[in-house]
N, C-alpha and C positions, 0 to 999 in steps of 0.2 A: 023433540029435544033428544030422545033417546038415539034416532039417526044421526043426529049431529054429533054426539059424544062417540058413537061408534065410528064415524069418519074420522073423527081427529085421533083416536087411539090408532085406527089403522095407518093412518099417515106416519105417527110416531114410530111404529113398528117397521113401517117401509124404510124410514130414514136411518133407524138403526141397523138394519140389515145391510143397507148401501155402505155405511160406515165400516161394518165390520169386514165386508167384502174388500174394501179398499185397503184396509190395514192388513187383511191376510194376504192381498196379492202384493204388497211390498215385501212382506216378510219371505214370501215364496221368490221373489227375485233374487234374495241372497245377499243380505248385509253382511259385511266382514264379520267374522267371528260366531256367526249363527249357523254354520254348517251349510249355507248357500255357497252360490258361485258368483264371481263378480268379473268382469274384463279389465285386467291391468295390463299396462305397456311393459314388456319385458325385453332385455337383451342378453345375448349369450356372451359370455366372457371369451374374449379371444386374444392371442398374444401378437405384439407388433413391437416395433421399434419406438423407444421414447428416450429422452434426455431429461435426466434430473440434476439439480445443482445443490451443493453443500456450500453454505455461507460461514466465513470466518472473519470476526472483527479484525482490521488491520491498522497499523499506524505507517504513514509513510516517512520515509527518511531519504534524503539525497545521497547519491553515490559518495560524495564528499561534502561535508559540513566543515568549512574552514573557519577558525576563529581568527579574526583580524587584530592584531596586537601590535602597540609601538614598540620600537627596538631603542628608542631614545625616550629621555623625559622632555617634557615640553607642554606648552599650551596648544588646544586645538584652535589653529587659525581659521581654518576653513573646512566646511564638509560639502563635498560635491555631488552627494546622492541622497535619496531619501529613502525611509523604510518601505521594504516591499519593491524597490526598483530592481529591475532586470539589468543586469551589468555584464561587460565582456572582460576577457583575461587582459590584464594590462591597463583596464581603465582606472584613472585617478579617482579616490575615495576621499582622503582626508589630506589637510596639509597641517603639519606640526611646526609650531614656532619656536626655535631655539637659537638665539644669536650666537650663542658660545660656539657653536660648530661652525659656523660661517667665519668666525674670526680665526678659530683654529685652522681652518682652510687656507685663510689669508697669511697667516704666520707660516704655515708649512711651505705656501708657494714661494715666500720670502727666503725660508731656508734653503730651497733648492737653487735660487739665484746665488748665495752665498757658497754654497757646497760646488756650484759650477764654477764660480771664480777661483776657489782653491784648487780645483782640479788644473784647470787652466795654468795657474801659478806653478803647480807642482810639475805639469808637463814642459813648461819654459825651463824649470831648473835641470831637468833630466836631458833636455836637448842641449843646454848650456855645457853639462857636465861632459857627457858623451864624447865630443872631439877632444876635449883636454884629456881624457883618459886615453883615448887612442894614440895620442901624441906623447903619453908617458909623462905629462906635466904634472897630474895630479893622480893620486891613487885610485886604484879601481873600487875601493870601498867607498869612494865619495859618490860614484855612480850607482852603486848597489843601494847606498842610503838614500839617494835621490828618487830611485824607482820604487822603494819600500814607501817613501812619502807619497809618492803618486798613487800607488794602491790604497793607501789609506784614505787619501782624498776621494777617490772613486767610491770606495766602500761607504764613506759618508755621503756622497751624492745618493747613492743607492737606497741609503736609509731615508734621506729626505724625500726621496721619490716616494718610498713605501709611506711615510708619514702624509704626504699629500694624497696618496691614494685613499689611505684610512679616512683622511679629513673629508674627502669627497664623498665616501662611503656613508659617513655620518650624516652629511648634507643631503645625502639621498633618502636617508631614512625619514627625512621630514616630510617627504611625498610618499604617500601610503596607496598602492594599486592594488587591483584585485588580482588574485594569483589564479582564478579560475573563472569559467562562464557561470554565472548563477544568479541567485536571489538575495538581495539584502535582507538582514534581519532586523532587530530592533536596534535603535542607536542611543544609548544610554547617557552618552557624553554630547554636550551641547558646545557651541563655539564659546571659547574662553575657558573651558575646563581644563584642569590640570591632569595630564596623564602620565603614567610611567610604564616602563618595561616590566616592572614587577607587581603591576596591579593584577589583582584577581578578575576582574571583569574585563573581556575584551571590548574593543571599540564597538565591534559589531561581528556578525557572521555571514559567510557567504554560503549559501546551499547551491551546489551544482544543480543545474537545471536540465541536464541532458536526460538520460534514463533515471528513474528513481527505483528505490526499493519499496515493497510493500512487506513488512514483518507482522507474521500472525502465528498464533499457537495452535497446535493441535493435540488433544489428550491423547493419552496411551491406547485407548479403545479405537479412537479414529485412526492413530496410527497403523494400527494393525488392519484396519479396513482399508486404507490407502495402499499399504504394502501388498494386498492381496488384488487391488484393483488394477495394478500396473505390472507389466513384464520387467524381469531383471533379478538378477542376484542380489544386489546391494540397493539401499535406498536411493543412491545417487543414479544408479542405472533406471530404477524406475520412474524417477522424476525426469529423466530424459526422454521417457517413452509416454509422460504424461501430456495430455492436450493442453493446449493454451488456456489461461484463466483469464476471466472478467474481473472488472473492478467496478464496485457502485460506489458512487459519490455519496457524500452525506445527506444530499435531497432526495436520494432514492435513483437518481438517473444512472444509466450505464455509460461508464467512461468509452470513449470513441475507440481506443487502442487496447487490444489484448496483450495480456502479460504471459511470461513464463516462469514457472517454479524453477529456481535455479539450485537451491541447496536446502538442507535441514541441519540442525545442530546435532552435534553427535550424543549430547547428554539429555536426559530428562530432568526438568527442574524439578526438585524436591518439594519446593514450595507449592506448587499448583499441579504436578504430575503431568506436566506437558512438554512437548518439543516445538521449538520454534522454527519456522518455514520463513523463507525468504523469496519472493518473486520480483521479477524485473518488469517494469512498464516504461515504454517510450513516453517522453514528456516535452514533445516538440516546442509547444508554445507555452510552457510553465503553468498549467493548470493545477498539476499536483504540487502542493509545497509540503517542504520538510516540516514534519510535526502535525500535519493534518491526519485525519482519520477516515476510514471507508471500511468497505467489506470486500473480501476477496472471495470470488464465486468460481467453485470448482465444478466444471461438468462431468457427467458420468452418463455415457450412452449405454443403454439396455437394448438387446436385440429382441429378447422375449419378454417383454413387459406386459402384465396384465393391466390394461388401463380400463378404468369404469368413472362414469359421470360422478362428480361430487354430489349432484342431488339425489343420487341414488342410495346415500348413505345418511346416517344420522349420528349423532354423539349423544351417549348416555353415561354419566359418571366418568367422564374423561376417556372413555372407550369409544371406537367406532365400530358401527354395526352396518349391516346391508341385509335385506330381504331375499334370501334365495328360494326359487322355486324347485319344490320337491318332484320326483318321478309322479306321484299321485295328484299333481297341480295344486297341492297346498304349499303355502309358504310358511318359512321358517326363519327366524333372525338369527344370523350368525356374526360372531366378532371377527374383524378383520384389522390387519396391520397394514397402513398405508403410508404413503409418502406424496404430497402435492406435487403437481406438474407445474411448470412455470406459467402456463397460460392461466392458472388459478381456477379452471373449470373442471379438472380432473384429477383422479388419484392413480398412482401405481399401487398395485396390491403386492404386498410383500409376503402376507400369510393369511389364510382363512378362506381363500377361494382358489380354484383351479380352472384351467382352460376348459371351456365346455359346460360350465356351470351357467344357469340362467338365474338372473336377479330381476327383481322390480325395479324399474327407473323412473315412474311416475306415479303420485298418488300414495306414496308410502307413508304418508301420515294418517291414512285411514285403515292402515292394516293391522291385524292382530295375529297373534300365533295360531297357525292351523287354517287360517282363512283360504279359500278355494280360489282359483282362478280359472275362468271359462276358457276352454280350448278352441 
């Protein structure tokens, strides 16, 4: 029995010794923060080329948005287009019914015939009097009187012709055509509606669908940044040297055609403290519609950018940090200022690190201040 108890006690002591040896071995390997060492993957911060983008909310406007209004009063007889339709210059849009103008045209055309007959009668009178005056049968004043009467009749004929031209113009106003190539807006009036030249609401609008403008605002701080980014003495000269800009559609897709910033307003809006810019984009198939929204994306190429992986950083209380390896192989957390790259995988460091610094790029969640990295 004593031998049995002794054997059991010995086995417990042996197990405890193995356990202590195992725990001591793990501690000696160097867990982070315990003064030991551990192998972490690091990278050296190097400078290279990178392209960054600055996005600005924008509103699309056609180069020309034309309000289509009737020039005469009448009823909408027919509508030849639908909302959102693409139309060509000169294409028929509406027909306005007003029989009064057709009646005026017929009356004016009849007046021409009357005036022409009176001119012919006056010419006959002149031709009749002239030989009698030449033979001194009647006084020359008779000829002058006949000639004056002829001039009056010719003036009446000219007035009748003008009346016909005006009547034809009014009749022409009953057919309304598009003044430009573009896209039809809303159609508030239906067939049979009474419209007037003095109506506050237009029949529709036509937005020119060639090139379109994207209007966006830049605050004063960003304006100073842009002014330093491009070469030139004036803002217009700087914009001429600026690169082409992209446009992001509402669904996040990039528009197929690049644009160009053309101009900036000369005044800062006091309400918002911003300056309005205008970029032009080609719109060959009419994808960009007047009144729609999107995002103007301005690229900026940096020749000496410090690019680091996003996974090598972490966020704490709204600030971005990275683990820097010091010369003694210990790591320390440094605050950095970064901007994301378009690929969504990297950051461009603007402050906090310099070229040649080493940072930990893997396993950063296990790190603690002062932990050592094996060499």
